Structure formats: structure tokens, C-alpha cells
KOLGUVEX-381492 format. One record per residue: z, x, y of N, C-alpha, C, CB in turn. Coordinates in steps of 0.2 Angstrom, whole numbers, plus 5000, padded with zeros to 4 digits. Glycine has a CB too. Layout:
% residues N
ZXYZXYZXYZXY/...
This chain:
% residues 330
508847544907508147604906507947604900508447684907/507247604900506847604896506847664890506247584899/507047654883507147714881506347714877507847704876/506347784876505647794871505747854865504947824876/505447864861505347934856504847944856505547944850/504648014857503948034856503848064850503748084862/503248064848502948094842502148084843503248064834/501848134842501148144844500848194839501048154851/500148194837499848244834499348294840499448214829/499348354838499048394843498548424840499548434846/497848424842497348454839497548554839496748424844/497148574833497348644834496948684839497248674827/497348724843497148784846497648824848496748764851/497448884850497848934851497948954860497548984848/498548984861498549014868498949064869498748954873/499149084875499149154877500049164874498949154886/500249214878500849254875500749244867501549214879/500249284864499749254861499949234853499249294861/499849184851500049144846499549094844500749104848/499549084838499049014835499648954835498549024827/499348894838499548834838499548814831499248794843/500048754830499948724823499548674823500548714820/499148654818498848594818499148514820498548604812/499648524819500148464820500748484822500348424813/500948444827501848454830502148384831501848514839/502748374829503248334831503548354836503648314827/503648324841503948334848504648324847503648294853/505048374849505748384848506048364854505848464848/505848294857506148274864506148194863505748304872/506748164865506648084863507348074870506848054853/507148024874507748004880507347954883508048064885/507547924888507347884893506747894898507947884895/506447824902505947854907506347894913505547784911/506947884914507447914919507747964918507847874921/507748004913508048074912507848124916507948094905/508448164916508348224920508548284916508748214927/508048334912507448334914507048264909507048414913/506348284912505848234909505348264907505648194912/505048224902504448264897504448244890504548334896/503948264887503448304891502948264893503048364888/502648304899502248274903501548264902502348314908/501348304896500648304895500748304887500148364899/500148274884500248274876499848354874499848184871/499448384877499248434877499648494879498748424880/499848554874500048604874499948644881499748634870/500448664886500448694892500948744893500548644896/500748804893501248854892501148894899501048894886/501748914900501748954906501448924912501549014906/501748854914501448814918501548834926501648754917/501048834930501248824938501148774942500948874941/501348754947501248704952501048704958501748674953/500648664961500548664967500448594970500048704968/500748574975500448504978500148514984500948454980/499648474984499148464990499048384991498548504990/499248364997499348295000499748264995498748255002/499448214992499848174987499748184979499748114988/499348234978499248264971499548344969498248264971/499848324964500148384960499648424955500848344956/499448484956499148514950499448564947498448524951/499248574942499548614936499048664933499848554930/499248724932498748764928499148804922498148824933/498848814916499248854911498948904908499448804907/499248954903499048994900498248964896499649014895/497949024894497248994891497448944884496749074888/496848924882496848874878496048894873496848784883/496248884866495648884863495448814860495648934858/494948794861494548734857493948744853494348684862/494048734848493348774844493248844845492748744847/492748854846492548924846492748934855491648944843/492748894859492748894865493448924869492548844866/493448974874493948984877494048964884493949034876/494548924886494648904892495148944895494748834892/495048994900495449034901496049014907495049094903/495848964910496548934914496348854915496748984925/496548824910496448744911496948704916496448714904/496648654919497048624923497148554923496848634928/497648524926497848444926498148424933498248434920/498348374934498348334940498748284939497548314942/499148254943499548194944499648164952500348224940/499748104952499948084959500648084959499648014960/501048104954501848094953502048154949502248024950/502548194952502748254946502848234941503248294947/503248174939503548164934503148124928504048134936/502448084930502148044926501448054927502347974926/501048004924500348004926499948074926500247964933/500048124922499748174922499048164917500248224919/498648204919498148204915497648284917497748134917/497448304909496948354910496448354913496848374906/496148394917495448384921494948424916495348414929/494548354913493948364908493648424909493448314906/493548464905493048514906493248584910492348474910/493948574914493948614919494048684916494448594923/493748744918494048814918494148844925493648864913/494748844928494648864933494548934935495148844935/494548984931494349044930493949074925494849084930/493349054925492649054920492649134918491849024924/492749174922492749244923493249274924492449274926/493649314920494349354922494249424925494849354916/493549444926493649514928493249554925494249534927/492849614928492449664922493049704920491849724926/493649704923494249744919494449714913494949754924/494449654911494749624906494349634899494949534908/494749614893494249614887493749544887494849614880/493449574884492749504884492649504876491849524890/492349434874492349404878493049344880491849384877/493449364877494149344878494649374881494449334872/494849364887495349404891496049394891495249404896/496349344887497049334885497249304892497349404881/497049254894497349254901498149204901496749214906/498549244903499249204903499449194910499749234899/499949144911500249134917500049134923500649164917/499449084925499149084931499549054937498449054931/499549074943499949044948499549034954500649094950/499448974957499048964963499348964968498648914963/499048984974499448974980498848964986499949044981/499048924990498548914996498748965002498548844999/498248985005498349045009498248995017497649115008/498349035022498348995029497748985029498649035035/497148995028496548985032496348915026495849055033/496648905022496648845017496248855011496348785020/496048915012495848935004496348954999495448985004/496248964992496748974987496649044984496448914982/497249084981497249134978497549124972497349174981/497249144966497549134958497849194957496849114952/498249214954498649264950498649244943499349284952/498449304940498549284933498549354929497949234931/498949354922498849414919498349404914499449424915/498049464912497649474907497549534904497049464908/497249544899497149594895496649644897496949574889/496949724899496349764901496149814895496549814906/495349804896495049814891495149884888494449794892/495349934892495349994892496050014888495150014898/496549984891497350004888497549954884497949994894/497149914883497349844879498249814881497249864870/498549814887499049794889498849754894499649844890/499249704896499249654901499349694907499749604899/498749664913499049674920498649604923498749764924/499049624930498949554934498349574938499549524939/497749504938497249504942497549444947496549494939/496849454951496849404957496149374958497049444964/495949314959495449274961495549224966495249254956/495049224970495049174976494349104975494849234983/494749064978494249004978494448964985494148954971/493748924988493848884992494248804990493148874995/494248804982494548734980495048734976494248704977/495648704977496148724971496048734964496648694970/495648684962495348694956494748734954495148634954/494548774958494148824957493348794956494348874951/492848844953492948914950493348964954492248944949/493748994952493949054955493649114952494749064954/493349144960493049234956493549294959492049254960/493749334952494049394954493749424960493949434949/494249454964494249474971494049554969495149464976/494149584963494049654963493749664955494649694964/493349714954493149734947493749774944492549784948/494349774948494949804946495449764946495049854948/496049784940496649734941497049734947497149744937/497349694951497749694956498349744955498049614957/498649734948499349784947499249794940500049754949/499349864938499249884931499649944931498349884929/500349944930500549994929500450014921501149994932/500650094918500550094912500750054907500650134910/501650024909501749984904501549904905502349984902/501149904909500949834909501249794915500949804903/501049724916501349694921501049604919501149724928/501549574920501349484918501649444921501449454911/501549384922501949334925501949334931502649324924/501349334935501449334943501549284946500849354946/501849274952502149214956502049224963502949194954/501749184967501649204973502349174976501049174976/502549184983503149174987503049184994503749224985/503149134996503149145005503849125010502549105008/504049175013504549165015504549195023505049195010/504649135029504549135036503749165038505049185039/503349145034502549175035502449215031502349205041/502849265029502649315025502449305018503049365027/502049325016501949325007502049385003501149315005/502249364998502549404992502249384986503249414991/502249424981502049424974502649454970501249474972/502949414966503549434961503249434954504249384960/503249484950503049474943503349534939502149494943/503149524932503549554927503349624926503349514920/503649674926503449754924503649774917503849804929/503249794912503449804906503349754902504149824906/502949764895502749734891503049724886502349754890/503449664883503649654876503349674870503849594876/502749694869502349694865502249774864501849654867/502249814870502049874871502549904866502049904877/502349984865502850044862503350084867502350094859/503350054875503750084878504550054877503550084884/504850104879505650084877506050104884506150134871/505650084889505850064897506049984897505050064902/506649974901506749914902506249884905507349914905/506249814905505849764909506149744915505749714906/505649734920505849734927505549674931505549794930/505849654936505649604940505449644947506149544940/504949634949504549664954504549624960503949684952/504549634966504349604972503949654976505149584977/503249624979502849654982502649614988502349654979/502649654994502549604999501749605000502949615007/501249555003500749575003500549545011500349544997/499849565013499649535019499349455018499149575022/499149425023499049355024498549335018498949325031/498049385016497649375011497949355004497349435011/498649385003498949374996498749434992498749314992/498249474995497749534990498049604992496849534991/498049605000498249675001498949685002497749705008/499049744999499849754998500149785006500149804991/500649775006501149805011501749835007501449755015/501749915008502249965006502149954998503049935010/502849984996502849994989503249924986503250064987/503149904978503649854977504349884975503349814971/504749824976505549824975505749794969505949784980/506149824965506549814958507049744961507049894955/506949704958507349644959508149644953506749584958/507849644948508349644942507749674937508849554940/508349704931507949734925508449714920507649824926/507949734914508249704907509049734907507649724899/509349714901510049734900510049774893510549674901/509449754888509349784883508749844883509149724880/508849894881508349934882507749914876508650004881/507049904879506549904874506649824872506749954867/507149784876507149714875506749664880507949694876/506749604879506349554883506849514887505849524879/507349524891507749464895507649474901508549464894/507049484904506849474910506049464910507049544915/505849404912505149404912505049334917504949404903/504549304916504349244920504749234926504449184916/504749284931505049254938504649204942505049304942/505249174945505049134952505649134957504849044949/505349144961505749144968505849084972505549204972/506549054973506449004979506949014985506548934977/507048984991507649004994508248944993507449015001/508748974994509248934992509448884998509848984990/509548814997509648775003510248785006509548725002/510648815003511348845006511348915010511848845001/510748945009510549025009510649075006510749035013/510149125007510049175002509449134998510749184998/509249184992508849154988509049164981508049174989/508649124976508749124970508249144966508949064969/508249184961507649224956507749174950507849314954/507349144948507349124941507049154936507149054940/507149174930506849214927506949194919506949284928/506749224913506749194907507249254903505949164904/507749234899507949284894507749274886508749284894/507549334883507449344876506749334876507849284870/506449314868505749314866505549244866505449344860/504849224869504549154868504649124862503949164870/504449174857504449124851505149114847503949164846/505749134851506349124847506749064852506849204846/507049024849507448964852508049004858507948914844/508249064857508649084862508349084868508849144859/507649084868507249084875507649044880506449064873/507849054886508249014890507849034897509049034890/507948964902507848994909508549004913507448934914/508649074916509149094920509049104926509349134918/509449124930509249144937509949184940509049064941/509649214946510049274949510149254955509849344948/510549264961510549244967510749314972511049174967/510449304977510649364983510549324989510149424984/510949364994511049355001510349365005511649405003/510049425003509249435005508749435001509049495010/508149425003507649434999507549484993507249435003/507649554995507649614991508249614988507449694994/508749584988509449584984510049644988509249624974/510549634985510549654977510749574974511249734974/510349564967510449504964511049504959509749484960/511249444959511849434955511649394947512549384960/511549424942511449364936512049324937511449384929/511749254936512349194935512149164929512449124942/511849184923511849144919511249084918512549124920/511249054913510849014910510848934914511049004902/510248914916510348854918510048804913509948844925/509448814909509248784904509248834898508448754905/509448804892509348834886509248774879509948884885/509148794873508948764868509648714868508848814862/509548644868510148594868509848524871510648634873/510448484869510348404873510448404880510848344871/509848374884510148374891509848294893509748444896/510348264894510248184896509748164891509948164904/509948164884509648124879508848164877509548034882/508648224881508148254879508348324875507848264885/507848344870508048394867507448444868508348384860/507848514871507448574875507648624869507748594883/506848664867506848704863506548774865506748684858/507048824867506748884870506248864876506248934866/506748834883506348824888506248884892506648764893/505748884896505548944900504948924904505349004897/504748994908504048974912504148934918503548934907/504748924921504948884927504348914933505748904929/504248844936503948854943504048794947503248874942/504048804953504348754958503848724964505048794960/503748654964503548624969503948624978503548564967/504648634976505148654980505648674977505248614985/506348704980506848724977507148664972507348754984/507148604974507348554971507048534964507348504974/506348544963506048514959505548574955505548444962/505748584949505448604944505048594938505748614942/504648634936504248624930504448684926503548604931/504348674919504348724913504048694908504948744911/504148744903503848724896504348724891503248764895/504448684886504948684881504448684874505548614882/504748704868504348714863504348634860504748774858/503648614856503548554855503948524849502748544855/504048574844504648564840505148584840504548574835/505648584835506448604836506448684836506948574830/505948714833505848774833505048804834506148794828/505048864836504448874839503848874833504448934842/503348844836502748834831502048854834502848764829/502048874840501548884843501348844848501248884840/501648784849501448734854502048724860501248674851/501848734866502448724870502148684876502748794872/502648634878502448574882502748574889502748514880/502548534893502748544901503148474901502048534908/503748514906504348464907504448474915505048464902/504848424917505048424924505748404925504548364929/506048444930506848434931506948434939507348504927/507548394940507748404947508348434947507748344950/508448494952508948534953509448524958508648574954/510248544958510648534963510948624965511248484962/511048624972511348694973512048674975511048734979/512348704973513148704977513348794976513748644972/513348794984513348884984512848924981514048904980/513248964977512549014972512548974964512849114970/512848914964512748874958512348824957513348844956/511848844952511148794952511348744945510448834950/511248674946511348644938510748594940512248594936/510748534935510248484934510648434940510148454926/510248394943510548354948510848284943510048344954/511448274944511548214938511448144941512448214936/
């Protein structure tokens, strides 16, 4: 296997879960071309990545970027292969305008998630700052093209509780659409637990069916050990809810998972899938923000440096399931 070490310089820009990127970053990762996990997949910071595959092309979208004085709400990238040949789509902002309810000119757009609807069109879920309350809420926008431009479906946010909502992620089970998200903001002054919520929608991905269901909640009051959810079906039956533990600027940030026999739970927390450490020669620092092509193939972010410096890079991993236990495929 061909070994490599990665070290490159990143141009300065900032991005959401809001921190300022360093002018330079030494990548804390080295391994082989066949490692699991693999990456970084892009030389550009790619926080809170989502993934969608159309035909033979993978597309990923990420938290906002700042290049000079220009804000890119939702940057995009594509690849013919999940694990290599990624490139940023030049000049693309998939969401040029985040909605009348958001702060302007900078809506602080985080954690986009693109889903294809039954009619072939696309819905983009995202979190942005509410201009009135200054907490993040979940918005939605639609487009006929996977790369947009996406147009907000309403002058109002899709989900906006008093304590905020972020990290939306679409999920489909047996033809029924759902939206999973985090309620409760780590930077708010609320002292309630953060919660992962599940909301059923109509086929349009926008119209709600019934009320949301809480799947799990944080175990530390006022803490931040449940965010960035992603739901998949367990190939062995039941469901796996991936989420992130701790605060994104700490190396203790880690991808955890919980399992349940039914979609709405009860979910049992199983512990960490990935945390700071060495995996097959690749050093991960504060991994988080998982999203899935299918239950076996995951993308996620990890700090560029061995400690948080504002730059997070996209990686990929292949998983295996044994009962309710999930591990990296060996």
C-alpha cells in the first residue's frame, strides 16, 4: 500500500458553529491510500458535511465559508468516488439567500442536508440565525437541481423553538419521510437538556405530520452531549441513531450511537464509534458531523490540527454491524 503524509496550507476563512479559521493548518493525519477511515477528502475546510449520491456522482455540502468579504452560505463539492477525486464546485453557493427570517447579510448557515424528493426535485434543510431571537433555527429551501440554487420555501423558519434548533437531517423509511434535528442550543442561556427530535413529514419534506418525538436527550443539564444526529436502518434490524458528544471545539468531541428496535425508540446509547485517536494510521481529532450514503458508508469531519484551530476536514469511513454493535470495517 502506498503511504502518504498530508501537510498543506489553508487560506484564511471562517465558518459556522462559529469560529475563525487559522491562516495555516498542519493536517493531523497520515496513513495509507487504503486506510479506513480515509481522508482528508478535500484540502478545504468542510464542517458539518452532508452527502448525497446521484447516479455515479457523490455531492457534499457544508457549513458556511467566508472568503475575503464574501459569504458562501452553502458550499458544494463533488466526486465520482466517495473516497477520492473530490473537488469544490467553483463559485457555487447552493443557498444564495437563507430567508427573510435570518440575519443579513450573514445568516450564519450551518449543517446543510440535501434530500431528493419523490418527484425528482430536492429539499435543502439548514440551520441559520434568527434575526429576531438571535438563536439558530431550522429552515428549508427547494430546487430542481441538486446543486441549486435553492429558494427558501417560506418567509418563516421550518422549526424554531424558543431554545433553538440546529443540525437537521432527512431520513426516509418505507417511503415515509422524516426530519431529525437537535433542539436546544449550546450557546443559549437555557438550562434545559438538549434533545434529538424526530418529525414526520409529508412527501414534500416540508409539511409536518403530527408532533415531533424525542429520541434521546443530553445527560448533562446545560451540556452539549447530543447534537448532529443522523438516522440509518440497521442491516440486522432496527435503527441506529448517530450523534455527537461534547463541544465541537474540544478534542473530546466524538461520534456516538444509540440503537432501537423501532424508529421512535426507546433508544439505548451504545457509546463512541469514533473519538480522538489513531485509526489504521490516521489520526482523528474531535471527529463529528456524520452523514451517510447508506448504513455502511459514512462521511464526517475531523479537526485539521491535533487540537481545534477552527479548520475541520472531511473524511470517510466504512462501517460494519454485528447485532447492535457498530465498528469500523476491518
